[in-house]
C-alpha angles and dihedrals in degrees: 000000000000125000132168149122134240136160096001094312132105126201140187134173151139127225109335098338119090136168124210125199114198123197100239091205088073092064128073122213110282138163118305109255095031112156133228121199117232119197119192116190128185108239093224094055098271125142122317117229121202131179140159123240124198115228129192102217093177097070128233124345107263097158117109119228116258132203111265100178145333139220110248096033118238111278092014119158129205095028115169109258091216099049126107119255114234130193112191118201133201092251141014112296143192131202114245098216092243129086134037146258110227120201105197121198098209093185095058098025092238131125144196117219116206120184109228090235091059121110088245088072124063139163130222112178106296094354127096105197121200116194108176116210090233124042118252116258118262124250093018134125116237138186126196122213127187119198116245110265093011087117129040138174121250090269089058095252105150126234111237091229135226105274103168140062096243107058095070115015134139146158126247127221138191112287113246125208 
């Protein structure tokens, strides 16, 4: 067993497993993913082990995900009525299991409400994919809404949602082969 302290760090360990505690007040905010070199030397002249450890010097993630892009793009025309809808976020996301996706047919004043836990909604990394059971109607104007907190990042920071008919809206067209 080895224990000690040096340069605002303390360490303890047995065999090949060691724990270091670093006084965070000795660091200034840096870039997430900065690296610190660790050099472990055998006191009797044995082998030297070195590795790099990534540190997040900015603290925990407290930033909510934001919408980076959509398919179709906002205000798009001629979107395929059978294609999937995709909202891409600024970071990896998860669905919370509560809330809804609302597909609003603005032309006919109708809407489809899909719970985020439904099989019509899936997540792949930064993408929220919406695959409605039935194709959208052709030559119609649509708006997509996402309930506040229906989506969150992997640190559980909630997305504010899309709560209006103007943030993500588009017009469908006849599919061509």
